[in-house]
C-alpha positions as CSV (number, residue, x, y, z in Angstrom):
1,M,191.5,40.8,104.4
2,P,194.1,43.4,103.7
3,S,195.0,44.1,100.0
4,Y,198.8,43.8,99.3
5,P,200.5,45.2,96.2
6,D,201.5,42.9,93.4
7,E,205.2,43.6,94.1
8,L,204.9,42.4,97.6
9,W,203.3,39.1,96.5
10,R,206.1,38.6,94.0
11,S,208.8,39.2,96.7
12,V,207.2,36.8,99.1
13,A,207.1,34.3,96.4
14,D,210.6,34.8,95.6
15,L,211.5,34.6,99.2
16,S,209.4,31.4,99.7
17,G,211.6,29.9,96.9
18,L,214.6,30.5,99.1
19,L,213.2,28.0,101.7
20,L,214.0,25.1,99.3
21,S,217.0,26.4,97.7
22,E,220.7,25.4,98.1
23,E,222.1,28.8,98.0
24,D,224.8,29.7,100.5
25,Q,224.0,31.9,103.4
26,E,225.5,35.0,102.2
27,T,223.6,34.9,98.9
28,T,220.4,34.2,100.8
29,L,220.9,37.2,103.1
30,R,221.7,39.5,100.1
31,R,218.5,38.5,98.4
32,V,216.4,39.0,101.6
33,A,217.8,42.6,101.9
34,D,217.0,43.3,98.2
35,L,213.5,41.8,98.3
36,A,212.7,43.7,101.6
37,V,213.8,47.2,100.2
38,R,211.7,46.9,97.1
39,S,208.6,45.5,98.9
40,I,208.0,47.6,102.1
41,G,206.4,51.0,101.8
42,D,208.7,53.9,102.1
43,C,211.7,51.8,103.2
44,E,214.9,53.2,101.6
45,A,217.5,50.8,103.0
46,V,217.7,47.4,104.6
47,G,220.2,45.4,106.6
48,V,220.3,41.9,107.8
49,T,221.9,41.2,111.2
50,L,223.1,37.9,112.4
51,F,223.3,37.2,116.0
52,R,225.7,34.4,117.2
53,A,227.3,33.8,120.7
54,G,226.1,37.1,121.9
55,K,227.7,39.1,118.9
56,A,225.8,41.0,116.3
57,T,227.1,41.5,112.8
58,T,225.6,42.9,109.6
59,R,226.0,40.3,106.9
60,A,224.0,41.8,104.1
61,A,222.8,45.3,103.2
62,T,221.5,47.4,100.4
63,G,224.1,50.1,100.8
64,G,227.2,51.0,102.7
65,L,225.4,53.5,105.0
66,V,223.5,50.5,106.6
67,Y,226.8,49.0,107.5
68,E,228.0,52.2,109.1
69,I,224.8,52.8,111.1
70,D,224.5,49.1,112.2
71,H,228.1,48.7,113.2
72,Y,228.0,52.0,115.2
73,Q,225.0,50.5,117.1
74,Y,227.0,47.3,117.8
75,D,230.1,49.3,118.9
76,I,228.2,51.4,121.6
77,G,226.0,48.4,122.6
78,E,222.6,50.1,122.2
79,G,220.0,50.6,119.5
80,P,216.7,49.3,118.1
81,C,218.3,46.4,116.3
82,L,220.0,45.0,119.5
83,S,216.7,45.6,121.4
84,A,214.7,43.7,118.8
85,I,217.0,40.8,119.2
86,L,217.2,40.7,122.9
87,D,213.5,41.4,123.5
88,Q,212.4,39.3,120.6
89,Q,210.0,41.8,119.4
90,M,209.5,44.6,116.7
91,T,211.3,47.7,117.7
92,E,210.6,51.1,115.9
93,V,212.1,54.5,115.9
94,E,209.5,56.9,114.6
95,D,211.8,60.0,114.7
96,M,215.6,59.9,115.4
97,D,215.5,63.4,116.5
98,T,213.0,62.9,119.4
99,E,213.7,59.3,120.3
100,G,215.0,59.1,123.9
101,R,215.9,55.4,124.3
102,W,219.1,55.4,122.4
103,P,220.3,59.0,122.1
104,R,223.7,58.2,120.7
105,F,222.7,55.9,118.1
106,C,219.8,58.1,117.0
107,R,221.9,61.2,116.8
108,H,224.5,59.2,114.7
109,A,221.8,57.9,112.3
110,A,220.0,61.3,112.0
111,E,223.4,62.9,111.1
112,R,223.6,60.6,108.2
113,G,220.1,61.3,106.9
114,T,218.2,58.3,108.5
115,H,215.3,59.5,110.5
116,S,213.1,56.4,111.2
117,S,213.6,52.6,111.5
118,L,211.8,49.3,112.0
119,S,213.7,46.4,113.4
120,F,212.2,42.8,113.4
121,P,213.7,39.8,115.1
122,L,214.4,36.8,112.9
123,L,212.9,34.0,115.1
124,V,212.7,30.3,114.5
125,R,211.4,28.1,117.2
126,G,212.0,30.6,119.8
127,E,215.6,31.2,118.8
128,T,216.7,34.6,117.6
129,L,218.9,34.3,114.5
130,G,219.3,38.0,114.0
131,A,217.2,40.9,112.8
132,L,215.8,42.6,109.7
133,N,216.4,46.4,109.8
134,L,214.5,48.8,107.7
135,Y,215.5,52.4,107.4
136,A,213.9,55.5,105.9
137,G,215.0,59.1,105.4
138,R,212.0,60.9,106.8
139,P,210.5,60.7,110.3
140,R,207.4,58.5,110.9
141,A,207.8,56.9,107.5
142,F,206.4,53.5,108.3
143,T,202.6,52.9,108.4
144,P,200.6,50.2,110.1
145,A,200.5,48.3,106.9
146,D,204.3,48.5,106.7
147,R,204.7,47.1,110.2
148,E,202.4,44.2,109.3
149,T,204.2,43.5,106.0
150,G,207.6,43.8,107.7
151,A,206.6,41.2,110.3
152,M,205.3,38.9,107.6
153,F,208.5,39.4,105.7
154,A,210.7,38.8,108.7
155,T,209.0,35.6,109.4
156,Q,209.7,34.2,105.9
157,A,213.2,35.7,106.1
158,A,213.9,33.8,109.4
159,V,212.9,30.5,107.8
160,A,215.0,31.2,104.7
161,L,218.0,32.0,106.8
162,A,217.4,28.9,109.0
163,N,217.2,26.8,106.0
164,A,220.5,28.3,104.6
165,Q,222.3,27.6,107.8
166,T,221.0,24.1,108.0
167,Y,222.2,23.5,104.3
168,A,225.6,25.1,105.2
169,A,225.9,22.8,108.2
170,S,224.9,19.7,106.1
171,V,227.5,20.6,103.4
172,A,230.3,21.1,106.1
173,L,229.3,17.8,107.7
174,A,229.4,15.8,104.4
175,Q,232.7,17.5,103.4
176,G,234.2,16.5,106.8
177,L,233.0,13.0,106.4
178,R,234.5,12.8,102.9
179,E,237.8,14.1,104.1
180,A,237.7,11.6,107.0
181,L,237.0,8.7,104.7
182,D,239.7,9.8,102.2
183,G,242.1,10.1,105.1
184,R,241.4,6.7,106.4
185,A,241.7,5.2,103.0
186,V,245.2,6.7,102.4
187,I,246.3,5.7,106.0
188,D,245.3,2.1,105.2
189,Q,247.1,2.2,101.9
190,A,250.3,3.5,103.6
191,M,250.0,0.8,106.3
192,G,249.6,-1.8,103.6
193,I,252.9,-0.5,101.9
194,L,254.8,-0.7,105.3
195,I,253.4,-4.2,105.9
196,G,254.2,-5.5,102.5
197,R,257.7,-3.8,102.3
198,N,259.0,-4.2,105.9
199,G,256.9,-7.2,107.1
200,Y,255.3,-5.1,109.9
201,S,252.2,-6.1,111.8
202,Q,249.2,-3.9,111.3
203,D,249.8,-2.3,114.8
204,L,253.4,-1.7,114.1
205,A,252.6,-0.1,110.7
206,F,250.2,2.3,112.3
207,D,252.4,3.1,115.3
208,T,255.3,3.8,112.7
209,L,252.9,6.4,110.9
210,K,251.9,7.8,114.2
211,A,255.5,8.2,115.4
212,A,256.5,9.9,112.2
213,S,253.6,12.3,112.5
214,Q,254.5,13.3,116.1
215,S,258.2,13.7,115.4
216,E,257.7,15.8,112.2
217,N,254.7,17.7,113.6
218,R,252.7,16.8,110.5
219,K,249.2,15.3,110.2
220,L,249.0,11.5,110.0
221,R,247.3,11.7,106.6
222,H,250.0,13.9,105.1
223,I,252.7,11.3,106.2
224,A,250.6,8.5,104.7
225,E,250.1,10.4,101.5
226,E,253.9,10.9,101.2
227,I,254.5,7.1,101.7
228,V,252.0,6.3,99.0
229,R,253.4,8.9,96.6
230,T,257.0,7.7,97.1
231,A,255.9,4.0,96.6
232,M,254.0,4.9,93.4
233,A,256.9,6.8,92.1
234,A,259.2,3.9,92.7
235,E,256.9,1.5,91.1
236,A,256.6,3.7,88.0
237,G,260.4,4.1,87.9
238,S,261.0,0.4,88.0
239,G,258.5,-0.3,85.3
């Protein structure tokens, strides 16, 4: 059984804690990048790429250089990060100066002092959520132990990211439901005012609100809120 440094165990423990956290996605990604750069061998910089609808974006990084290198890769449509995402397997550049697969990307990275990289796909149930990209300033910086550690770290990071996305979707759904219920309540209240004030039927009250919404190009809820506010102000004034 391989022996891992204490710092790695602490980082994995911290990352495991993200699996049950309620932090937003951006905070989760920043913590993933910070934990990776302090845990993995000679790694000097880390970026976390998200991949959605065929588009890659770097959403967290340990420094501005990572954003520059990653975005150049996305702009030209070639590089180890994109290959890791599309092929769903670890992709390594041992030496940017001699790598022949992505000459434009490697030349760009080497000119900025980055000479080796490891990219791990972030996979959950066969779906690629993005990639974890590790960069180093010297060629052949990453050892077999680093590759093993990086793969383990990427697995944990993928689950943490999936958890953050699930939590964000749940929050958005709950917020949407609350807004829908609030909107329904104020519409019902406005209809009640129209029924009581004008003797409208329920259908006519709703049709009146809908007609006002269409003619004024405003949301039905906003029309209802205005009717309720006006009625409440009139009631307060008469009191």
